[in-house]
Backbone as a printed PyTorch tensor [residue, N CA C, xyz], in Angstrom:
tensor([[[  0.3280,  -1.3550,   0.0430],
         [ -0.0580,  -0.1950,  -0.0610],
         [  0.9280,   0.7890,  -0.0830]],

        [[  1.9580,   1.0370,   0.7710],
         [  2.6910,   2.5590,   0.8050],
         [  3.4410,   2.4880,  -0.8320]],

        [[  3.5910,   1.5610,  -1.1850],
         [  3.6880,   2.1120,  -3.1950],
         [  2.9250,   2.7040,  -3.7610]],

        [[  2.1270,   1.9750,  -3.4440],
         [  0.5490,   2.7780,  -4.2200],
         [  0.3830,   4.6760,  -3.7960]],

        [[  1.2260,   4.8160,  -2.3810],
         [  0.3180,   6.0490,  -1.8380],
         [  1.7150,   6.4000,  -2.7060]],

        [[  2.8430,   6.5380,  -2.5270],
         [  3.7960,   7.0690,  -3.1560],
         [  3.3550,   7.6350,  -4.0180]],

        [[  3.6380,   6.2440,  -5.2600],
         [  2.9990,   6.1340,  -6.4750],
         [  2.3000,   7.7710,  -7.1660]],

        [[  1.1580,   7.4610,  -6.0630],
         [  0.5340,   8.3590,  -6.6530],
         [  0.6480,   9.7560,  -6.3220]],

        [[  1.3810,   9.5800,  -5.0750],
         [  1.9600,  11.0090,  -4.5230],
         [  2.8540,  11.9230,  -5.8600]],

        [[  3.3810,  10.6410,  -6.6840],
         [  4.1830,  10.8160,  -7.1290],
         [  4.0420,  12.1910,  -8.8390]],

        [[  3.2020,  11.0480,  -9.0160],
         [  1.6850,  11.3980,  -9.6510],
         [  0.4170,  12.0810, -10.1710]],

        [[  0.6850,  12.7520,  -9.1680],
         [  0.5500,  13.8680,  -8.8950],
         [ -1.3150,  13.3880,  -9.1440]],

        [[ -1.7990,  12.0180,  -8.7350],
         [ -3.1610,  11.2100,  -8.6480],
         [ -3.4680,  11.2910,  -7.6090]],

        [[ -5.8170,  11.5130,  -7.2550],
         [ -5.9050,  11.5400,  -6.4650],
         [ -6.5240,  10.2340,  -5.6970]],

        [[ -6.4650,   9.1040,  -4.7560],
         [ -6.7190,   7.9110,  -4.9530],
         [ -8.2280,   8.0760,  -4.4230]],

        [[ -9.4740,   7.2100,  -4.2990],
         [-10.3240,   6.4860,  -3.7720],
         [ -9.4470,   5.9850,  -2.4930]],

        [[-10.3100,   5.6490,  -2.1090],
         [-10.2630,   5.4970,  -0.7420],
         [-10.4380,   3.6960,  -0.5750]],

        [[ -9.2470,   3.5690,  -0.3900],
         [ -8.6540,   1.8980,  -0.4980],
         [ -8.8130,   1.1640,   0.5430]],

        [[ -9.7150,   0.1710,  -0.5260],
         [-10.2410,  -0.8040,   0.1280],
         [ -9.8940,  -2.6450,  -0.8670]],

        [[-10.0070,  -3.4170,  -0.2790],
         [ -9.7710,  -4.4250,  -0.6990],
         [-10.4110,  -4.6950,  -2.3480]],

        [[-11.7930,  -3.8190,  -2.0910],
         [-13.0060,  -4.5240,  -3.3550],
         [-13.1510,  -3.3370,  -4.1740]],

        [[-11.6090,  -2.2980,  -4.2520],
         [-11.4830,  -1.3180,  -4.7520],
         [-11.5330,  -1.7240,  -5.8760]],

        [[-11.9470,  -1.6220,  -7.1430],
         [-11.8390,  -1.5420,  -8.7650],
         [-10.5800,  -1.0970,  -9.3610]],

        [[ -8.9430,  -1.4510,  -9.6120],
         [ -7.7000,  -0.9640, -10.0500],
         [ -8.7440,   0.1300, -10.9930]],

        [[ -9.3550,   0.3190, -11.9760],
         [ -9.6710,   0.7180, -12.6680],
         [-10.7230,   2.0720, -11.9260]],

        [[-11.0640,   2.1670, -10.9810],
         [-11.3550,   3.3860,  -9.8000],
         [-10.3910,   3.7750,  -9.1340]],

        [[ -9.5620,   3.3230,  -9.0010],
         [ -8.4160,   3.5880,  -7.9640],
         [ -8.6060,   5.1470,  -8.4350]],

        [[ -7.6380,   5.6810,  -8.5310],
         [ -7.5770,   7.4760,  -9.2120],
         [ -5.8650,   6.7540, -10.0420]],

        [[ -5.1810,   5.1740, -10.0870],
         [ -4.2160,   5.7220, -10.9050],
         [ -4.6300,   4.5990, -12.3910]],

        [[ -4.4300,   5.6110, -13.1300],
         [ -4.1550,   5.0170, -14.6000],
         [ -3.4690,   3.8670, -15.1820]],

        [[ -3.3720,   3.6890, -15.9400],
         [ -2.3160,   2.6490, -16.6830],
         [ -0.6230,   2.8160, -16.2960]],

        [[ -0.0890,   4.2420, -15.8410],
         [  1.3500,   4.3810, -16.1410],
         [  1.2660,   4.0710, -15.1130]],

        [[  0.8150,   4.4720, -13.7520],
         [  1.3400,   4.5310, -12.5710],
         [  1.4190,   3.2680, -12.2960]],

        [[ -0.2490,   1.8350, -12.7810],
         [ -0.2620,   1.2780, -12.1990],
         [  1.1350,   0.0100, -12.8970]],

        [[  1.6220,   1.1340, -14.2450],
         [  2.7040,  -0.2020, -14.6470],
         [  4.1440,   0.2090, -13.5170]],

        [[  4.3410,   1.5950, -13.2560],
         [  5.1530,   2.2060, -13.1470],
         [  4.9740,   1.5190, -11.0630]],

        [[  4.2240,   1.0040, -10.2780],
         [  4.0640,   0.1740,  -9.8200],
         [  3.9390,  -1.3200,  -9.2660]],

        [[  3.9120,  -1.6870, -11.2100],
         [  4.3770,  -3.0390, -10.8050],
         [  6.0530,  -2.5090, -10.6760]],

        [[  6.6760,  -2.2270, -11.6150],
         [  7.9950,  -2.2380, -12.0060],
         [  8.4190,  -1.1430, -10.6700]],

        [[  8.5840,  -1.0620,  -9.5560],
         [  8.6450,  -0.8820,  -8.8520],
         [  8.4750,  -1.8170,  -7.7680]],

        [[  7.5830,  -2.8150,  -7.6280],
         [  7.5560,  -4.1080,  -7.2580],
         [  8.0400,  -4.7930,  -6.6280]],

        [[  8.7710,  -4.7210,  -8.3180],
         [  9.6960,  -5.7440,  -8.8500],
         [ 11.4930,  -5.4100,  -8.5540]],

        [[ 11.1120,  -4.1070,  -8.3770],
         [ 12.1080,  -3.6870,  -7.8910],
         [ 12.5510,  -3.4170,  -6.1910]],

        [[ 11.6290,  -4.0540,  -5.5170],
         [ 11.7870,  -3.7490,  -4.3000],
         [ 11.2270,  -4.8150,  -3.6810]],

        [[ 10.4870,  -6.1550,  -3.8490],
         [ 10.7120,  -7.5300,  -3.8070],
         [ 11.6390,  -8.3730,  -4.6370]],

        [[ 12.1540,  -8.1860,  -5.6210],
         [ 12.3620,  -8.9660,  -6.8520],
         [ 11.9530, -10.1110,  -7.0270]],

        [[ 10.4830,  -9.6830,  -7.5200],
         [  9.1180, -10.1940,  -7.3650],
         [  8.4540,  -9.8640,  -8.2160]],

        [[  8.1080, -10.4220,  -9.5840],
         [  7.3450, -10.5500, -11.1610],
         [  6.2650, -11.6880, -11.3350]],

        [[  5.4680, -11.4260, -10.4400],
         [  3.6660, -12.4730, -10.4420],
         [  4.0040, -12.5560, -12.3160]],

        [[  3.8740, -12.0470, -12.7230],
         [  3.3680, -11.6580, -14.4740],
         [  4.1840, -12.3590, -14.8580]],

        [[  5.4000, -12.8880, -14.7230],
         [  6.1460, -13.2810, -15.9610],
         [  6.1030, -14.8370, -15.4060]],

        [[  5.2860, -15.3600, -14.4220],
         [  5.6750, -16.3530, -14.0390],
         [  4.8850, -17.3980, -14.2940]],

        [[  5.5710, -19.0980, -14.3930],
         [  4.5710, -19.8230, -15.7400],
         [  2.9730, -20.2040, -15.0160]],

        [[  2.5300, -20.1170, -14.2650],
         [  1.3970, -20.5720, -14.2930],
         [  0.4380, -19.9070, -14.5790]],

        [[ -0.3780, -19.7900, -14.8940],
         [ -1.9240, -19.5310, -15.4960],
         [ -2.6740, -18.7110, -14.0350]],

        [[ -2.4170, -17.4280, -14.3170],
         [ -2.9940, -16.4350, -12.9710],
         [ -4.6740, -15.6930, -13.8660]],

        [[ -5.6340, -15.2530, -13.0880],
         [ -6.3120, -13.9490, -13.6720],
         [ -5.7390, -12.9940, -13.0530]],

        [[ -5.7460, -11.9850, -14.1870],
         [ -5.1430, -10.2770, -14.0900],
         [ -6.3000,  -9.7730, -12.7770]],

        [[ -5.5450,  -9.4120, -12.0840],
         [ -6.2220,  -8.7910, -11.0620],
         [ -7.0170,  -7.5130, -11.0710]],

        [[ -7.8510,  -7.5960, -10.7510],
         [ -9.9960,  -6.2670, -11.1710],
         [ -9.4490,  -5.2800, -10.3680]],

        [[ -9.3480,  -6.1710,  -8.7020],
         [ -9.5130,  -5.5330,  -7.6580],
         [ -8.0720,  -5.2830,  -6.4850]],

        [[ -8.2590,  -3.6970,  -5.8650],
         [ -6.7270,  -3.6680,  -5.1860],
         [ -6.1930,  -4.7850,  -4.8520]],

        [[ -7.2010,  -5.7480,  -3.8290],
         [ -7.1200,  -7.1800,  -4.1740],
         [ -6.2750,  -8.3820,  -3.9940]],

        [[ -6.9790,  -8.4440,  -5.3920],
         [ -6.5720,  -9.2290,  -5.8600],
         [ -4.9800,  -9.3400,  -5.9560]],

        [[ -4.9280,  -8.2070,  -6.7680],
         [ -3.2090,  -7.4290,  -6.8810],
         [ -2.9690,  -7.9890,  -6.0440]],

        [[ -2.9880,  -7.4590,  -4.5580],
         [ -1.9330,  -7.8120,  -3.4190],
         [ -1.7040,  -8.9570,  -3.5000]],

        [[ -3.1510,  -9.6950,  -2.7820],
         [ -2.9930, -11.4240,  -3.4940],
         [ -2.5340, -12.3290,  -4.1250]],

        [[ -1.9600, -11.6750,  -5.5760],
         [ -1.0590, -12.1610,  -6.6280],
         [  0.2740, -11.7610,  -5.8730]],

        [[  0.6360, -11.0080,  -6.1890],
         [  2.0380, -10.8190,  -5.0450],
         [  2.4580, -11.5760,  -4.1240]],

        [[  1.2520, -12.1670,  -2.6890],
         [  1.2490, -13.0530,  -2.0600],
         [  1.2490, -13.9910,  -2.3220]],

        [[  0.5370, -14.2000,  -2.9090],
         [  0.4090, -15.7880,  -3.7980],
         [  2.0320, -16.1780,  -4.2550]],

        [[  2.3760, -14.7860,  -5.2420],
         [  3.8350, -15.2090,  -6.1630],
         [  4.8970, -14.9660,  -4.7150]],

        [[  4.8740, -15.4340,  -3.9280],
         [  6.3300, -14.4120,  -2.9330],
         [  6.4400, -16.1230,  -1.9800]],

        [[  4.8470, -16.5310,  -1.6860],
         [  4.4990, -17.9480,  -0.8490],
         [  5.3330, -19.1340,  -1.9550]]])
C-alpha cells in the first residue's frame, strides 16, 4: 500500500479510498501508474508475478492485485 500511495503522490493522482474490493480502474491510478507500481514492486521485492509460468487471472481489484503478489511470494 505504501508503494501505491507513493506513486500516486509522485504522479499527482487523487486516490479513491483504498480497500480490497476497490476496482483498480476506479482507484485513481491510470495505466502508467500501475506500470510504475509493478516495476517498483519488482525492484523492491525482486518479484514479478506476471512472468510466472502459472496461469492466473489478471487482477481486477486492489485486493486481487495484492493477493497476486502474496501468492507469488509464497
